[in-house]
C-alpha positions in Angstrom: -90.6 153.5 145.0 -91.6 156.3 147.6 -89.6 157.0 150.7 -90.6 160.6 151.7 -93.8 161.4 152.4 -96.7 164.0 154.6 -99.2 163.4 157.0 -101.6 165.5 158.1 -104.7 166.9 160.7 -106.5 169.3 161.5 -108.5 169.1 164.7 -110.7 171.4 166.6 -109.8 172.6 170.1 -111.8 173.8 172.6 -108.8 176.0 174.4 -107.8 179.2 172.1 -104.9 179.5 170.2 -102.3 181.1 172.1 -103.3 179.3 175.2 -102.9 175.7 173.6 -99.9 176.8 171.5 -98.1 178.0 174.7 -98.0 174.7 176.0 -96.3 172.9 173.9 -94.1 175.9 173.2 -92.7 177.4 176.5 -94.5 174.0 178.8 -93.6 171.2 177.0 -92.0 169.6 180.0 -95.7 169.6 181.7 -96.8 166.8 178.3 -96.4 163.7 180.4 -99.0 165.7 183.2 -101.7 165.9 180.8 -101.1 163.5 177.3 -102.1 160.1 178.9 -99.6 158.6 176.2 -96.8 160.1 177.2 -95.1 158.0 180.0 -91.6 159.4 180.5 -89.6 162.6 179.5 -86.1 164.3 180.2 -84.2 166.5 179.4 -80.8 164.2 177.6 -78.8 167.9 176.9 -79.2 170.6 177.6 -81.3 173.2 180.2 -83.9 174.6 179.1 -86.6 172.9 177.4 -87.6 174.9 174.7 -83.7 176.4 173.2 -82.8 174.5 170.0 -79.6 173.4 171.8 -81.4 171.4 173.8 -82.4 168.3 173.4 -85.4 166.0 175.5 -85.7 162.0 175.8 -89.3 160.9 175.4 -91.1 157.4 176.1 -94.9 156.7 174.7 -96.7 154.5 173.1 -98.3 154.0 169.9 -100.5 151.4 168.9 -100.2 149.3 172.5 -96.3 149.8 172.0 -93.9 151.7 174.8 -91.7 153.8 172.2 -88.6 156.2 172.5 -87.0 159.2 170.8 -85.1 161.7 171.1 -86.5 165.8 169.6 -85.0 168.6 169.5 -86.6 172.4 168.6 -85.9 173.5 164.7 -88.3 175.9 164.0 -90.0 178.7 166.6 -92.7 180.7 164.8 -93.9 182.5 167.4 -96.4 185.2 165.2 -98.0 182.5 163.5 -97.3 180.2 167.1 -95.7 177.3 165.0 -93.3 175.2 166.2 -91.1 172.7 164.2 -89.2 169.8 166.2 -86.9 167.6 164.7 -87.4 163.7 166.2 -84.5 160.8 166.2 -82.3 158.2 167.4 -84.9 155.3 169.6 -87.2 154.2 166.9 -87.7 156.7 165.2 -83.9 155.9 164.0 -84.5 152.2 163.3 -87.6 153.5 160.2 -86.5 156.9 159.3 -84.1 158.9 158.2 -85.7 162.4 159.1 -88.9 162.9 161.0 -90.7 166.7 161.9 -93.1 167.0 163.6 -94.6 170.7 163.4 -97.6 172.3 165.2 -99.9 174.8 164.2 -102.7 176.2 165.9 -105.2 179.0 164.7 -107.7 181.2 165.9 -111.3 179.3 164.5 -114.1 181.9 165.6 -114.4 184.5 168.4 -116.0 182.4 171.2 -112.4 181.2 171.4 -112.1 177.6 170.4 -109.3 177.0 167.4 -107.2 174.2 165.6 -104.6 172.4 166.1 -102.8 171.2 162.9 -100.2 168.7 162.8 -98.3 167.9 160.1 -95.4 164.8 160.4 -92.9 164.9 157.7 -90.9 161.8 157.5 -88.4 159.5 154.7 -88.4 155.9 155.4 -84.9 153.9 155.4 -85.9 151.9 153.1 -89.8 150.7 151.2 -90.2 147.7 153.9 -90.8 150.3 156.0 -95.0 151.8 156.9 -95.2 155.6 156.7 -96.3 156.5 160.4 -99.8 156.2 160.5 -99.9 155.6 164.5 -98.3 158.9 164.8 -101.8 160.4 164.3 -103.5 158.3 166.0 -101.1 159.4 169.2 -101.1 163.1 167.9 -105.1 163.5 168.3 -105.1 161.6 171.3 -102.7 163.9 172.9 -104.8 166.5 171.3 -107.5 165.7 173.3 -106.0 165.1 176.6 -104.5 168.6 176.5 -107.0 170.4 174.9 -109.8 168.6 177.5 -107.0 169.8 180.5 -106.5 173.4 179.9 -110.4 173.2 178.9 -111.1 172.6 182.2 -108.9 174.5 183.8 -110.0 177.5 181.4 -113.7 176.7 182.8 -112.4 177.0 186.4 -111.3 179.9 186.7 -114.4 181.6 185.0 -116.2 179.8 187.9 
């Protein structure tokens, strides 16, 4: 019986790695503005969105259903443009003992494009729970939404 797993997706983005990472590392409160599937975010505990002691509450849509969870920052690696969040409570807590979401962004070429690598590590509460495959679609769509917004803003600055 396998309860633990890892899902990984790598997505090409038009936004430079530094700018894409900055949104998730320093401007996470803006996610609901850029991602269609993020309905609401708020601080649950703490005063700084990016402090490791802060807990945030999320309302989002996966597979057409509204879900909620909390998150806290587990790891920040600015040098490698990588963050890891621990997700818990809400709908996550009903299905998973452990649920970690990581983002690492790397520049791909000299043309300013990059790769966003998302990793979901999880441990199900029992074998009847499905792997969180819907999260991969959710992450992909949010990445496209954020990249589209940041690319548009970047193009507007060049005009």
